[in-house]
Structure formats: structure tokens, C-alpha cells
TORLO-848534 format. One line per 2 residues: number of its first residue (from 1); their letters; for each residue y, x, z of C-alpha. Coordinates in steps of 0.001 Angstrom, whole numbers, plus 500000, padded with zeros to 6 digits. Each point is the difference from the previous one (the first is absolute). Layout:
BEGIN
NUM) A) Y,X,Z  ...
END
This chain:
BEGIN
1) MN) 500023,499344,500229  503507,502299,498698
3) LE) 502040,498872,503033  502793,501516,497968
5) KL) 499865,497972,497027  499573,496491,502499
7) FH) 502419,500659,502476  502569,502344,498093
9) LK) 500899,502359,502854  501473,503076,498779
11) EN) 502471,497298,498071  500312,498598,503974
13) RT) 499912,503483,501521  497426,499648,501951
15) DV) 496425,501610,500183  496636,498439,500881
17) KT) 500304,501147,503608  503365,499126,501171
19) EV) 498823,496061,498377  496813,500003,501949
21) MA) 501432,501279,502962  502885,497467,499898
23) GI) 497561,496653,499286  498598,501096,503276
25) TT) 502611,500296,501788  500735,496549,498817
27) FM) 496589,498849,500837  500596,501260,503800
29) TM) 503025,498784,500538  499116,496560,498234
31) AY) 496130,500361,501657  500720,497191,503316
33) IL) 500519,497045,497151  496515,500186,500253
35) AV) 499818,499403,503916  503381,497589,500357
37) NP) 498920,497844,496713  496673,498599,501278
39) NI) 501662,499919,503449  502343,497673,499327
41) LS) 498465,498144,497375  497441,499076,502457
43) IT) 501778,497556,502161  499553,497954,497598
45) GM) 496244,499718,500070  499745,502076,496597
47) DS) 497334,502707,500694  501292,503431,501012
49) GA) 496682,502090,498547  501073,498032,496775
51) VF) 503618,500589,499972  499278,503221,500543
53) TA) 497749,500527,496978  502442,498384,497661
55) TA) 503410,501829,501499  497853,503112,499179
57) LA) 499046,498430,496703  503147,498337,499095
59) SM) 502137,503717,500567  497947,501539,497971
61) IA) 499493,497942,497046  503649,499172,500072
63) TL) 501266,503921,500500  497620,501006,497100
65) FM) 502451,497197,497732  502716,501732,501215
67) AA) 499006,503260,498734  498415,498327,496539
69) FA) 503352,497810,498882  503004,502394,501510
71) NY) 498434,503393,501295  501723,499910,502749
73) PF) 499793,501401,503006  500012,496437,502173
75) VL) 497277,498425,502249  499603,496681,500635
77) AP) 497515,498045,502681  500926,497076,501834
79) GM) 503424,499606,501407  501256,500379,503118
81) GL) 501763,497220,501222  498995,497374,496815
83) NA) 496359,499970,502383  502113,499168,502737
85) YF) 502096,497279,498303  495876,498553,498799
87) AY) 498377,500304,503079  502754,498727,501984
89) TV) 502192,497942,498556  498105,498027,497069
91) VL) 497172,499796,501641  500403,499897,503723
93) QM) 503614,498195,500160  499640,498273,496820
95) EY) 496049,498585,500151  499165,501654,496979
97) SW) 495862,500583,499365  500118,503858,498938
99) QT) 498314,498546,497508  502631,498536,498775
101) AL) 502396,503135,500906  498255,502112,497670
103) AA) 500419,497909,497431  503737,500194,500417
105) VF) 499444,503806,499715  498538,499297,497007
107) ME) 502101,498207,498516  502768,502076,500516
109) GL) 498189,502629,498612  499577,498180,496524
111) IF) 503906,499154,500204  500759,503758,500131
113) IV) 497838,500639,497055  502413,498018,498436
115) LS) 502717,501361,500971  499122,503136,499679
117) LT) 499246,499314,496001  502838,498334,499452
119) NV) 502449,503119,501507  501617,497749,502175
121) RE) 498667,502621,503289  500752,502521,497570
123) AI) 504064,498205,499213  500343,500078,504004
125) FN) 499042,503361,500314  502682,501508,497982
127) AI) 502581,497105,501137  500249,502160,503530
129) PM) 502958,502145,499731  498862,503557,500482
131) NL) 501855,500126,502939  498105,497467,501761
133) KH) 496761,501478,498859  500875,503443,502096
135) AV) 501045,497635,502631  496111,498484,499914
137) SV) 498392,503635,500459  502418,500137,503406
139) GI) 498997,496684,501472  496482,500707,498984
141) GL) 500252,503574,501478  501695,498070,503312
143) FI) 497224,497398,499614  496665,501781,500143
145) AF) 501765,502388,502521  500389,497608,502113
147) IG) 496652,497953,499967  498368,503376,500115
149) LQ) 501340,500277,503548  499307,496163,500904
151) NA) 496223,500640,498938  499749,503028,501909
153) KV) 502038,498761,503273  502634,502098,499790
155) VV) 502199,497598,499970  498915,496210,501683
157) GS) 501998,496797,500190  501582,499326,502924
159) ST) 503635,498392,501530  502066,501623,497793
161) LV) 497747,498845,497421  498406,503903,499411
163) SL) 500412,502974,502309  497974,503305,500327
165) YS) 496447,499623,501144  500078,500562,504371
167) FK) 497989,502810,500903  500789,499021,503228
169) GS) 499120,496740,500264  496605,501205,498302
171) VE) 499196,501861,503034  500926,497895,501893
173) KG) 497817,497250,498597  496989,502781,500073
175) LF) 500063,499725,496056  501479,503399,499183
177) FS) 496532,501734,499237  499542,497079,497319
179) EG) 502852,498710,498706  502088,502455,501005
181) IT) 498742,503237,498917  499189,498474,495849
183) VV) 504532,500051,500278  499372,503313,501239
185) LA) 498059,500852,497182  502274,498142,496960
187) IV) 503171,501717,501348  498199,503397,499970
189) GI) 498582,499413,496220  503216,498641,499012
191) LI) 501327,503165,501631  496896,501853,498001
193) TG) 500688,498512,496543  503353,501426,500307
195) IL) 498973,502717,500207  497764,500619,497641
197) LI) 502872,498216,497174  502472,502654,501034
199) RN) 497558,502696,499752  499364,498320,496357
201) VK) 496124,499898,501314  498251,498633,496564
203) GN) 498273,496120,501658  502700,500015,502887
205) IL) 499637,497210,500526  496108,499095,499518
207) WG) 499724,502899,502167  502220,498485,502626
209) IL) 497916,497002,499731  496720,501677,500350
211) IT) 501676,502869,503475  501039,496606,501440
213) WA) 496508,498241,499964  498436,503447,500862
215) LG) 501988,499993,503196  498981,497018,500448
217) IL) 496175,500190,500182  500843,503105,501725
219) CQ) 502672,498199,503250  496039,497381,499561
221) LT) 497369,502882,500440  502269,501892,503343
223) GL) 500868,496268,501808  503735,500024,498549
225) YR) 499598,496982,498586  497833,497065,501085
227) IN) 498772,496977,498314  500997,497294,500773
229) PD) 499215,496637,497741  501945,496855,502030
231) IG) 503453,502346,498461  498824,501160,496513
233) CY) 498994,503101,500974  496483,500779,498570
235) SL) 498324,503300,498939  501095,502926,497635
237) LP) 496815,501135,498940  498159,497640,496755
239) DF) 497102,498373,501983  496950,499851,496834
241) SG) 497438,498024,502529  500136,496912,497932
243) GI) 499151,502556,497521  501527,500066,496257
245) SV) 500161,496541,498057  502350,497900,498748
247) PS) 501121,496666,500565  499143,497216,498075
249) LA) 502197,498404,498092  497848,496416,499969
251) PT) 502664,497950,502688  503091,500548,498174
253) LM) 499861,501330,496442  500278,496970,497219
255) KL) 501333,497267,503111  502902,498885,498557
257) DF) 500917,495920,500768  502588,498916,497512
259) KG) 499800,496398,500937  503582,499674,501513
261) IL) 501898,501877,497359  501845,497334,498603
263) SL) 502157,499177,503144  503203,501141,500694
265) DF) 499051,502054,503274  497198,501479,497791
267) FV) 503193,500806,497631  501700,501839,502857
269) VM) 497733,502218,501254  498764,500925,496615
271) FA) 503603,500619,499445  500448,502354,503461
273) FL) 497108,502216,498892  501799,500343,496560
275) FV) 503192,500645,501214  499170,502490,503231
277) DL) 498015,502032,497501  501652,500423,496883
279) FD) 503020,501267,501895  498143,501802,502422
281) TL) 497648,501663,497123  503917,500426,497637
283) GT) 501531,501644,503493  497128,502292,500110
285) LI) 499592,501019,496316  504413,500976,500039
287) GV) 499737,501583,503586  497036,502416,499115
289) AS) 500653,500797,496476  503558,499922,500557
291) KA) 499195,503450,503159  496955,501302,497263
293) NM) 502934,500407,497004  497755,497388,498341
295) LD) 503218,497965,498600  502213,500682,496529
297) EE) 502740,500488,499762  501372,496230,499399
299) GR) 498019,499529,503586  496756,498369,498542
301) LP) 496441,500608,500303  498069,501116,497206
303) RI) 496991,498097,499848  500680,497531,502271
305) KG) 498352,496940,498011  496493,502053,501062
307) AL) 500719,500526,503299  500904,496078,500843
309) MA) 497271,498966,498022  497688,502563,501622
311) DA) 501275,497787,503633  499803,496780,498219
313) VG) 495889,499771,499539  499609,502514,503153
315) TS) 500912,496519,501900  498137,497996,497849
317) LG) 497100,502276,499948  500741,500393,504394
319) AV) 499920,496057,500557  497015,499542,498320
321) LG) 498170,502931,501158  501542,498397,503938
323) TS) 503501,501758,500700  503163,498724,500715
325) TT) 502516,501332,497039  499359,503343,498903
327) TT) 503524,502260,499197  501030,503575,498883
329) FV) 500619,501653,503669  502827,502027,501317
331) ES) 497674,502315,501735  499535,501152,496570
333) AS) 503503,502021,500677  497667,502061,501677
335) GV) 498646,501533,497345  502704,499905,497683
337) AE) 501136,502306,502478  496527,502361,500299
339) GG) 501335,500849,495755  497671,496690,498917
341) RT) 501628,498957,496095  497368,498121,497814
343) GL) 497478,498037,500481  497334,502452,501294
345) TA) 501655,499688,503083  499046,496449,500264
347) VT) 496466,500658,498360  499315,501937,502648
349) AA) 501535,497317,503287  497451,497413,498153
351) IL) 496575,502467,500097  500637,500150,503637
353) FG) 500952,496209,500684  495976,500133,498001
355) LS) 498609,502229,501824  501947,497959,503692
357) LF) 496914,497631,498995  497664,502298,501098
359) LS) 502149,502088,502349  501644,497567,502500
361) PV) 499481,501303,502784  501928,503133,499132
363) FL) 502865,498155,498825  500055,497777,502221
365) AI) 500229,502382,503012  503503,501497,498560
367) PF) 502132,498750,502941  503472,498857,499310
369) FA) 501220,502758,502430  498932,501965,496799
371) TA) 501575,498751,497071  503294,498854,502046
373) PA) 501224,503664,499115  499550,499865,496382
375) LV) 501849,496898,499824  502803,501605,501893
377) IV) 500855,502812,497780  499414,498244,496396
379) GF) 502534,497885,501630  502006,502572,500315
381) LM) 498994,501589,496217  501006,496744,499254
383) MT) 503956,499383,501740  501215,503526,498254
385) SI) 500281,497423,497240  503097,498979,501556
387) TK) 501349,503440,498731  500664,497834,496554
389) ID) 501590,497227,501088  503524,500116,498857
391) FS) 501025,498805,503051  504205,500240,498435
393) DY) 499697,497157,498282  499841,497345,503014
395) TE) 498529,497126,497670  497406,502335,499476
397) AL) 499563,501468,503652  499777,497064,501633
399) PA) 497564,497981,498477  497664,502952,500429
401) YI) 500996,500594,504003  499468,496497,500087
403) TI) 496175,500394,497663  499228,502934,502574
405) TA) 500766,498605,503271  498504,496945,498890
407) MP) 495935,500472,499645  499510,502324,503049
409) FM) 502289,497075,502467  498167,497307,497844
411) YS) 496477,501509,500357  499818,499293,496111
413) IS) 500442,501482,496209  500933,496763,498270
415) EG) 502546,499043,502477  502177,503498,499935
417) IA) 499562,499021,495920  500511,495997,500071
419) MG) 504013,501499,502339  500429,502744,497944
421) VI) 500576,498149,496827  501592,497409,501863
423) SY) 502420,501953,500980  500835,501670,497201
425) VV) 500434,497615,497616  502504,497925,502104
427) LN) 502193,503384,501066  500162,501067,496449
429) LV) 500749,496138,498996  502578,499351,502961
431) TG) 501729,503366,499423  500204,499648,496036
433) RA) 497775,502862,499403  497524,498658,498675
435) AG) 500927,500029,496480  500440,503959,499833
437) KK) 496512,500896,501815  497736,501464,497873
439) VS) 496333,499868,499812  497453,501361,497914
441) GH) 503185,499886,497021  501278,496721,500984
443) AV) 501989,497586,502483  498183,499295,502918
445) SP) 496918,498179,499014  500032,496376,499851
447) LM) 496946,499669,501375  501511,501871,503036
449) YV) 501695,497038,500703  496964,497806,499229
451) LA) 498324,501578,502792  502588,499739,502216
453) VL) 500009,496414,499492  496244,499636,500341
455) FV) 499989,502414,503522  502611,497590,501528
457) FK) 498209,496321,498688  497261,501976,501640
459) YI) 501391,500914,503884  500921,495600,499718
461) ML) 496996,499061,498951  497138,502060,501573
END
């Protein structure tokens, strides 16, 4: 197999070793979805083993589509946030069956395929101004750093909304040697990964994950870390006591229920999936591609149609297998930060998702505190795009600032884009600057006005 011919490595200024390392890194930062997704969806009554298999298969196949359709280093998996909406809102609150919820995800994917074929999604991507695209990259950086700190419990909920983890409190409650020590390890891991980054060690993010995990295992073996399942502190050692086997997919495979698809409520559910997935995907593509300098001089992403199609097909396929919306993962930024530039990065990650079916005890043993440093450091790398934003023009800078702050504060990539688009249109329109703006060689795109109206409508109606 001629990898050069398949992935155009020299043209993208990369090599096989860099791409493989990037794929491994991306997979390692995303492996948590293999544990988290079954936990979340199982509260709806879905079989957790089947959801695990569906998650791994959907991730593998959709990521291979990304490599085949677009030759990009982006990796796909069932999205965080969308799985919570599926379980907690659609099934538990709205009282739809999980089978009907899967049908809504499937239909959303079909609509996505049509939108991708008709260039609607591509047009939306190209209509967003360059400064907002850079802002999306920065906002995602802050957002994923925040997720990493939360996952590791460095940042916790408190009376002030969020605060630093209380080590004194953990000692008083007798939790330091279970929960508290993992917070220490996460902070140490951030410093270790930072040192590796500064010293320009190849694969620094991946090494950061592995070293932090190894330190955790050492703490467990020496008694510094004590297992306490009641607070989510499990063994850090892979458990092969059940042998190597792939959980059956039968309980969720093709269990979609289309009975209620003509109801207004079903349309609202489907639209919500569609809306969040569309702008989370666009936000991820914009942010990661901007950081990797993949956008052309007009701020466009070449071959975006293939990337969007992979996302759309992956969503419908994932629903058939038995999982919530499959989408492009922001953690792809970790592989890009490692130098990943082509579909070989995606293929590497896809192969690892396939292998995870047989080696699930290993991947499920990687704790949040070990992947948190990767997310924090990648957040820093993505934040450097802030230097590309034009702060001399307030009609550009203010919407960029709003986009950046909205993502972590509202805990949503799509909300950040919504706030950015609305503020960009309003500020430029009211100040009379809109007509003079140049985006891709034209005045502000009419599509920006359409998006702003749709976003406002969403906030009024949903």
C-alpha cells in the first residue's frame, strides 16, 4: 500500500510516523467516550455492553469515512452533550422511548446528508467571517481546557458556581487518598505535559497521558491511591478477569422506532439534534482547521463537503448500530497539535477504535485525570489563535470576544457560535459597517443575516 499516494503526505508536509503518533494521541484523548457513552445511555434502559460496541464501531466507521471522503485528521465519535440530551431530555424528560430517540438521530443524519449534498452546510462555513473563525478556535480551546479540569475534578461545583478542589476538605472527609490524590496527579500531569511541550518532545501530549496514568498506577500499587467505587474511583489497572470478548450488538442494532415521526414533538426533538450537531460540527471544523492552518486565504476549508458528509453518514449509521449522534470530536485538536494533517491520522485512530472492541479493559482503565492534562495543553495551543484576531476593529473584536467567552461560560460550542453570529450582525448593522465588510471578497454574506435570525428564533422558541 502506497501511503504517500493515498494521503499525499509530502504535499501536507508530514510523514507516516507523525501521522500515526497524532492518531494515537487523538484516540487516547477520546478513549473516555468508550466508557462514558454506555454509562449515560444505559440510564434510558439501553444495554450498556451493546452501546459500548456501537460506540466503538460507529467511531471507527465514521472516522474511516472522514479519511476516505476528505483526507483530514479529524476523528468522529458519539458526541458529549448530544448523548446527555438524548438520555436526560428526550427519553427521561420528554418520555420518548430510546428506540424513538434513535429514530430521531437517524432522521437528523439523513437531513444532514441532504444539506451536505446541497452545499448548505458548506455555505454556512464559508459565510462566517475569518475573525469569528479564529475566535471559535480560541473559544474551543478554553472550553476543552475547562472540560479537562472538570473531568479531573480540579474544578468543582460550589456556592460560587465553580471553584478549585478543596484538598483540606478531602482530608477532613477521608477522601484524599482516593479522590484528592487524582486531582494532584492531574495537576502534576499538566506540568509534565507542559515540560515535554517546552522541550519539544515528539508525542508530548500522548506521553503526558501515559506518564500520568503510570504515576496513578504507581500510587495504587503503593497505597497512595485507594479504590472507592462509591465516588467513582476505580482500579487504574486493566481488568482482564472476564477474558477478551466483544459485547453483543443485538440489543440495540436496528431497534429504531418511527411510529411518532409525524408529531410536532418529534420534529422539535429532531431539529434540536440537527441544530446542535450542525453547529458543534462546524465549530469543531473551523476551530481545529484554523489552528492547523488548513483554511485557505479566503478562510475556506478545502474538501469540507467530504468532511461534512462523513459526519452526516456517521450519524445515521451510529443510530442504526445503537448510539446517539456521531460527530466530529474537538479532541481531534490533540492530534493536529501533534502534527497530524491527513487522513492517515484518522485511519490510525479508527484502527484503535476497532482494536478497543477486543482490548476494552485497557482503554476503559485510562482515568479522567490522565486525559485531563492533554485537554488543558491542547486548549492552550488552540488559544494561541487569538493573536490572529483583528482587535483594532471593534466590530470584529467584540463579536470574537463574545464567541470566545460564551463557549466555556455556556458550556457549548454551538451557543458560542450563535452568540458570535448574532452580535456580529447586530453590531455591524447598527453601526453602519455591514456594507463595507469584506468576507471572501464580498460584503457580509446574506447568510449571516439568515443565521442570526434563526439563532434568535431558536432562543425564542426552544
